[in-house]
Backbone bond lengths (Angstrom), bond angles and torsions (degrees), N, CA, C in turn:
res aa  C-N    CA-C-N  psi(-1)  N-CA   C-N-CA  omega(-1)  CA-C   N-CA-C  phi
1 X - - - 1.416 - - 1.506 108.53 -
2 X 1.334 114.31 143.07 1.462 121.97 -179.76 1.480 112.12 -126.28
3 X 1.328 117.53 133.42 1.425 120.63 177.18 1.558 110.25 -85.27
4 X 1.307 115.79 116.99 1.448 119.33 -177.14 1.582 111.60 -99.55
5 X 1.255 115.36 8.03 1.494 120.69 179.97 1.512 111.86 85.78
6 X 1.314 114.35 -166.11 1.460 119.82 -178.43 1.535 111.39 -69.46
7 X 1.336 114.28 144.47 1.448 119.10 179.17 1.513 110.38 -71.13
8 X 1.302 115.45 133.18 1.446 120.32 176.45 1.554 115.27 -108.18
9 X 1.350 113.18 -26.03 1.466 119.77 -178.45 1.526 108.45 -151.47
10 X 1.351 115.78 135.71 1.432 121.18 174.66 1.515 108.64 -148.99
11 X 1.334 115.07 131.26 1.466 122.24 -179.87 1.553 112.55 50.15
12 X 1.316 115.62 40.60 1.473 119.75 177.99 1.523 115.29 80.58
13 X 1.302 117.97 -1.51 1.463 121.63 179.75 1.497 109.30 -100.41
14 X 1.352 116.57 128.88 1.465 120.99 178.23 1.525 106.00 -86.76
15 X 1.345 115.13 138.65 1.464 122.41 -178.46 1.470 108.11 -117.73
16 X 1.331 116.85 124.56 1.439 122.60 175.82 1.539 107.79 -122.16
17 X 1.280 113.68 132.69 1.497 117.71 -178.00 1.488 110.94 -119.50
18 X 1.332 117.15 130.85 1.441 121.17 177.27 1.539 107.72 -116.29
19 X 1.299 115.10 98.31 1.468 121.46 -176.74 1.489 113.99 -64.55
20 X 1.345 117.54 -29.12 1.459 120.42 -177.48 1.530 113.29 -64.63
21 X 1.318 116.07 -31.32 1.466 118.75 -179.39 1.549 110.69 -110.08
22 X 1.381 116.17 -0.78 1.438 120.59 176.76 1.496 115.63 70.52
23 X 1.346 117.32 36.09 1.465 120.92 -178.06 1.525 110.96 -134.52
24 X 1.332 115.67 157.28 1.462 118.02 170.75 1.543 107.02 -133.85
25 X 1.332 113.17 155.00 1.399 124.99 -172.19 1.538 111.01 -117.63
26 X 1.356 116.31 138.61 1.453 121.53 176.18 1.540 106.77 -114.72
27 X 1.329 115.18 137.05 1.428 119.45 179.55 1.543 109.19 -143.32
28 X 1.323 115.40 144.13 1.478 117.98 173.74 1.530 107.50 -119.10
29 X 1.285 116.82 42.22 1.468 122.82 -179.15 1.560 112.81 -55.85
30 X 1.263 117.89 -44.71 1.487 120.96 -178.54 1.531 108.62 -67.56
31 X 1.308 118.87 -41.65 1.482 122.94 179.89 1.524 111.30 -63.16
32 X 1.349 115.88 -43.75 1.465 120.30 -179.93 1.533 111.01 -66.60
33 X 1.338 116.18 -39.99 1.487 119.82 178.52 1.566 108.32 -64.79
34 X 1.276 119.30 -38.28 1.479 121.31 179.39 1.554 109.14 -71.28
35 X 1.269 116.67 -38.31 1.485 121.56 175.96 1.534 112.17 -62.23
36 X 1.276 114.50 -46.58 1.493 120.15 -179.60 1.537 110.46 -63.72
37 X 1.319 115.97 -40.99 1.464 120.90 179.27 1.528 110.35 -66.59
38 X 1.345 115.95 -39.70 1.470 119.39 -179.86 1.496 114.25 -60.68
39 X 1.368 115.93 -36.59 1.463 122.26 -177.82 1.553 112.42 -104.38
40 X 1.326 115.49 19.01 1.490 121.30 175.49 1.525 111.35 55.23
41 X 1.356 117.23 42.66 1.458 119.48 177.14 1.537 111.16 -118.97
42 X 1.325 118.04 12.13 1.456 120.56 -175.29 1.514 112.54 -68.89
43 X 1.332 119.27 -19.39 1.478 121.30 177.43 1.528 111.75 -110.85
44 X 1.327 115.97 12.86 1.459 120.31 -178.11 1.535 110.05 -66.94
45 X 1.298 114.15 155.15 1.457 121.98 179.92 1.554 108.24 -67.81
46 X 1.339 114.19 138.48 1.475 119.37 -179.61 1.572 110.74 -73.20
47 X 1.310 113.92 153.60 1.475 118.34 175.90 1.562 107.85 -118.65
48 X 1.322 116.14 151.32 1.465 118.95 -178.19 1.565 109.84 -91.44
49 X 1.308 119.34 -29.29 1.414 121.89 177.39 1.484 110.06 -112.16
50 X 1.308 118.25 139.94 1.447 121.41 -172.57 1.503 114.25 -67.81
51 X 1.328 119.95 -37.70 1.421 121.76 178.07 1.475 111.16 -143.20
52 X 1.296 116.83 116.46 1.455 122.59 -173.01 1.510 110.50 -76.91
53 X 1.324 115.94 145.89 1.464 118.94 179.02 1.467 115.04 -73.75
54 X 1.304 118.82 -8.78 1.469 121.13 178.21 1.521 112.02 -74.12
55 X 1.320 119.64 -10.75 1.448 120.85 175.01 1.520 109.56 -84.82
56 X 1.276 116.73 115.56 1.480 122.31 178.10 1.519 106.82 -112.71
57 X 1.346 114.97 92.94 1.460 120.97 -176.38 1.535 108.89 -103.39
58 X 1.322 112.38 142.59 1.462 117.49 173.74 1.565 109.93 -150.31
59 X 1.307 115.29 165.79 1.463 119.25 179.93 1.571 110.13 -77.35
60 X 1.300 117.19 -13.67 1.478 119.79 179.44 1.477 113.27 -81.01
61 X 1.317 117.03 -13.20 1.456 121.81 179.06 1.531 106.91 -78.53
62 X 1.299 116.33 133.23 1.423 121.61 174.29 1.531 109.08 -148.09
63 X 1.334 119.85 159.78 1.427 121.03 179.11 1.530 111.42 -57.11
64 X 1.315 115.99 133.01 1.447 121.19 -175.52 1.526 113.03 -93.85
65 X 1.288 116.97 -35.63 1.488 120.86 -179.04 1.490 113.22 -112.17
66 X 1.315 114.23 162.39 1.469 118.11 -179.81 1.561 112.56 -66.18
67 X 1.335 114.67 -33.29 1.486 119.18 176.92 1.484 110.28 -63.03
68 X 1.354 118.40 -42.92 1.441 122.14 179.45 1.521 112.67 -66.30
69 X 1.330 115.33 -37.46 1.487 120.96 176.68 1.479 110.63 -64.56
70 X 1.327 117.41 -43.74 1.472 122.27 -179.69 1.514 110.27 -66.18
71 X 1.318 116.97 -43.06 1.437 121.11 178.95 1.521 111.61 -60.75
72 X 1.338 117.42 -47.30 1.474 122.03 -176.71 1.532 110.71 -72.61
73 X 1.294 118.47 -20.19 1.500 118.24 174.65 1.484 111.62 -70.97
74 X 1.318 119.49 -19.55 1.467 123.18 175.50 1.517 115.57 -94.26
75 X 1.312 114.80 -0.29 1.482 121.31 -178.03 1.536 108.46 -94.15
76 X 1.311 120.49 132.22 1.450 122.44 -179.51 1.523 114.45 -83.56
77 X 1.368 115.06 52.32 1.448 122.94 -172.36 1.542 110.48 -60.30
78 X 1.331 118.05 -50.72 1.463 121.06 -174.55 1.570 111.28 -66.25
79 X 1.302 115.84 -33.68 1.435 121.82 175.41 1.560 111.92 -64.82
80 X 1.307 116.75 -42.35 1.448 123.27 178.17 1.527 109.19 -64.05
81 X 1.346 115.75 -49.24 1.458 119.37 -179.17 1.486 112.92 -61.41
82 X 1.368 116.63 -41.42 1.481 120.31 177.48 1.554 111.93 -63.57
83 X 1.318 116.22 -38.31 1.476 119.16 176.50 1.529 112.81 -68.31
84 X 1.306 117.30 -37.43 1.453 120.64 176.65 1.542 110.31 -68.47
85 X 1.319 116.56 -35.24 1.474 120.00 176.92 1.536 109.79 -58.37
86 X 1.323 117.23 -43.31 1.455 119.98 -178.21 1.534 109.58 -61.54
87 X 1.333 117.31 -43.98 1.455 120.98 179.19 1.526 109.07 -64.02
88 X 1.320 116.24 -39.12 1.484 119.68 -177.92 1.563 110.56 -65.11
89 X 1.321 116.66 -43.82 1.445 120.44 -177.01 1.534 109.65 -64.91
90 X 1.266 118.66 -39.85 1.450 121.83 -173.84 1.473 116.48 -79.42
91 X 1.374 115.43 -47.73 1.459 116.59 -176.02 1.471 115.86 -142.62
92 X 1.308 119.96 4.27 1.444 121.54 -175.39 1.539 115.00 -131.08
93 X 1.298 119.79 62.50 1.483 120.04 179.28 1.555 112.70 -68.02
94 X 1.308 118.47 -9.16 1.454 122.14 177.82 1.480 113.43 -68.71
95 X 1.364 118.83 -16.18 1.457 119.94 -179.11 1.543 109.41 -106.78
96 X 1.323 117.64 17.46 1.473 122.34 -175.13 1.569 111.02 -59.14
97 X 1.305 115.51 -49.63 1.489 118.86 -175.91 1.512 109.65 -62.25
98 X 1.298 118.55 -47.21 1.419 122.51 -177.07 1.517 110.66 -61.56
99 X 1.316 117.10 -46.63 1.446 120.36 -179.74 1.515 112.69 -65.22
100 X 1.342 117.27 -33.72 1.459 119.55 177.54 1.501 110.97 -64.87
101 X 1.338 117.18 -41.50 1.468 120.48 178.20 1.535 110.41 -65.47
102 X 1.342 115.51 -40.92 1.481 118.75 179.22 1.534 112.25 -67.08
103 X 1.332 117.99 -34.92 1.445 120.52 -178.12 1.509 112.42 -73.44
104 X 1.338 117.79 -24.97 1.478 119.74 176.75 1.534 111.10 -68.94
105 X 1.333 117.44 -18.22 1.453 121.90 -175.25 1.544 112.73 -105.07
106 X 1.310 116.81 22.08 1.457 121.51 -173.79 1.558 110.55 -74.38
107 X 1.291 120.33 -23.62 1.444 121.97 179.91 1.522 113.63 -69.73
108 X 1.310 114.95 -46.86 1.444 119.68 -177.93 1.519 110.09 -136.73
109 X 1.300 120.85 73.12 1.499 120.84 -178.94 1.533 111.37 -75.71
110 X 1.279 113.03 154.24 1.475 121.29 171.96 1.489 110.48 -106.82
111 X 1.370 115.78 178.71 1.411 120.37 -179.79 1.523 111.10 -62.41
112 X 1.351 116.90 -32.68 1.488 122.14 178.92 1.492 110.04 -61.54
113 X 1.336 118.36 -39.93 1.460 122.96 179.79 1.572 107.75 -65.60
114 X 1.284 116.55 -42.91 1.491 120.03 -179.45 1.553 109.05 -63.28
115 X 1.327 116.88 -42.84 1.524 121.62 177.36 1.490 109.57 -59.25
116 X 1.343 117.54 -44.23 1.406 121.66 179.47 1.555 113.18 -62.87
117 X 1.318 116.04 -39.63 1.441 121.69 177.12 1.525 111.61 -62.56
118 X 1.365 114.60 -44.27 1.484 117.81 177.60 1.517 111.89 -66.91
119 X 1.337 118.04 -32.43 1.460 121.08 174.99 1.486 111.41 -62.27
120 X 1.318 118.36 -41.48 1.448 124.10 179.20 1.522 110.01 -62.39
121 X 1.371 115.65 -44.31 1.457 118.97 -179.75 1.548 110.60 -63.98
122 X 1.322 117.71 -38.46 1.454 119.46 174.88 1.504 111.98 -65.11
123 X 1.319 116.22 -33.79 1.489 119.23 176.85 1.524 111.99 -70.21
124 X 1.326 115.82 -36.24 1.489 119.36 176.77 1.531 109.96 -65.67
125 X 1.296 115.37 -36.98 1.490 118.97 177.48 1.517 109.96 -65.05
126 X 1.278 118.20 -44.14 1.492 123.33 177.13 1.514 110.14 -58.25
127 X 1.297 120.90 -47.80 1.470 123.84 -177.87 1.537 109.32 -67.37
128 X 1.317 120.90 -38.89 1.422 120.76 -176.46 1.527 111.29 -70.99
129 X 1.328 116.48 -29.95 1.448 119.61 -179.46 1.535 110.70 -72.58
130 X 1.301 118.26 -41.46 1.435 120.00 -167.37 1.529 118.20 -99.50
131 X 1.331 117.56 -14.79 1.484 117.56 -179.55 1.481 114.80 -158.85
132 X 1.238 116.09 164.56 1.483 124.30 169.87 1.492 104.78 -77.35
133 X 1.333 116.98 153.83 1.456 118.52 -169.01 1.504 112.53 -89.69
134 X 1.247 121.31 -46.66 1.469 122.55 -177.04 1.508 109.35 -129.57
135 X 1.293 113.36 145.96 1.463 119.81 176.13 1.572 105.26 -122.90
136 X 1.295 116.88 125.41 1.438 123.45 179.66 1.503 109.17 -115.87
137 X 1.353 116.90 132.45 1.426 119.83 177.89 1.537 108.45 -86.73
138 X 1.293 114.75 141.79 1.480 120.51 -175.90 1.545 108.75 -92.69
């Protein structure tokens, strides 16, 4: 067995420890940057609130026209939701409700669902820029 010192990164989460105040911080900054780049959202406008109340999503919503169905078949909605779920599980339980609503609509999403997914990505970008995500007391 070999002692490699304090853990700095595990499963894509950066770990920072501040012994003077007895806390450690978890961040997925690199994962979120990679996620934003993958879905061309790395230069998107920042949002101040993570999920706006003007999004009214439900499972009863489905594409109404053939054009909308064709457009949504080219949108990587399920891939975005799956990527957001990984971020939620690791360091972002604050988006649990929103992601659960979005994941219920993965079979037949509408443009509103895609707009909501992009809003969440913009919110993740905002959070990663301005603060560490979780603080744990030791």
